[in-house]
C-alpha positions as CSV (number, residue, x, y, z in Angstrom):
1,M,18.0,18.4,13.1
2,T,16.4,21.5,11.6
3,V,12.7,21.4,10.7
4,M,11.9,23.2,7.5
5,W,8.1,23.3,7.9
6,D,5.7,24.4,10.5
7,V,5.3,21.4,12.8
8,Q,1.9,21.2,14.3
9,E,0.0,18.4,16.0
10,R,-2.2,16.4,13.6
11,S,-4.8,13.7,14.1
12,C,-4.2,10.3,12.5
13,A,-6.4,9.6,9.5
14,V,-7.0,6.0,10.7
15,C,-7.3,6.0,14.5
16,G,-7.8,9.7,15.2
17,G,-4.9,9.9,17.6
18,I,-2.9,13.1,18.0
19,F,0.7,12.9,16.8
20,I,3.6,15.2,15.8
21,P,4.5,14.5,12.1
22,Q,8.0,13.4,11.2
23,A,7.4,14.5,7.6
24,P,5.5,17.4,6.0
25,K,2.9,15.1,4.4
26,A,2.5,12.6,7.2
27,K,-1.2,11.4,7.7
28,Y,-0.7,8.5,10.0
29,C,0.6,8.3,13.6
30,S,2.4,4.9,13.1
31,E,3.4,2.3,10.6
32,D,0.5,0.1,11.9
33,C,-2.1,2.8,11.0
34,R,-0.5,3.3,7.5
35,R,-0.7,-0.5,6.9
36,K,-4.3,-0.6,8.2
37,H,-5.2,2.1,5.8
38,E,-3.6,0.3,2.8
39,Q,-5.3,-3.0,3.8
40,D,-8.7,-1.2,4.0
41,R,-8.1,0.3,0.6
42,A,-7.3,-3.0,-0.9
43,K,-10.3,-4.7,0.7
44,E,-12.6,-2.0,-0.7
45,A,-11.1,-2.3,-4.1
46,R,-11.6,-6.1,-4.1
47,R,-15.2,-5.5,-2.9
48,R,-15.8,-3.2,-5.8
49,G,-14.2,-5.6,-8.2
50,A,-11.2,-3.4,-9.1
51,R,-8.1,-5.2,-10.1
52,P,-5.2,-5.0,-7.6
53,K,-2.1,-3.1,-8.6
54,R,0.4,-5.4,-10.3
55,D,3.7,-6.0,-8.5
56,K,6.2,-3.9,-10.4
57,V,9.0,-6.2,-9.4
58,D,7.5,-9.1,-11.3
59,R,7.9,-7.2,-14.6
60,Y,11.6,-6.6,-14.0
61,L,12.5,-10.0,-12.7
62,A,11.0,-12.0,-15.4
63,P,9.7,-10.0,-18.4
64,T,9.6,-13.0,-20.7
65,G,10.2,-16.7,-20.8
66,P,9.4,-19.7,-18.5
67,A,9.8,-17.7,-15.3
68,H,7.3,-15.1,-16.6
69,D,4.9,-17.8,-17.5
70,E,5.2,-19.4,-14.1
71,I,4.5,-16.0,-12.4
72,M,1.5,-15.3,-14.6
73,A,0.1,-18.8,-13.8
74,M,0.5,-18.1,-10.1
75,R,-1.3,-14.8,-10.5
76,R,-4.2,-16.4,-12.4
77,E,-4.5,-19.0,-9.6
78,V,-4.6,-16.4,-6.9
79,A,-7.0,-14.2,-8.9
80,M,-9.4,-17.2,-9.2
81,R,-9.6,-17.4,-5.4
82,Y,-11.0,-13.9,-5.0
């Protein structure tokens, strides 16, 4: 495999561990750290009262009709819990 960018060690944005990136824009040393970052972002957004991103798949699976109504009812129920 030929690397097309200057590979240098980086420190993980979450845990601070040193890693060699597998992609030019890599910020995290592992999938676990990436997931932790996303969870922390979502938690902070909920704390600030921001609305979470809508699942794009829902829009394509059921844009109208009874299935859409059911999905929207489930969303409202979940939103009331937070």
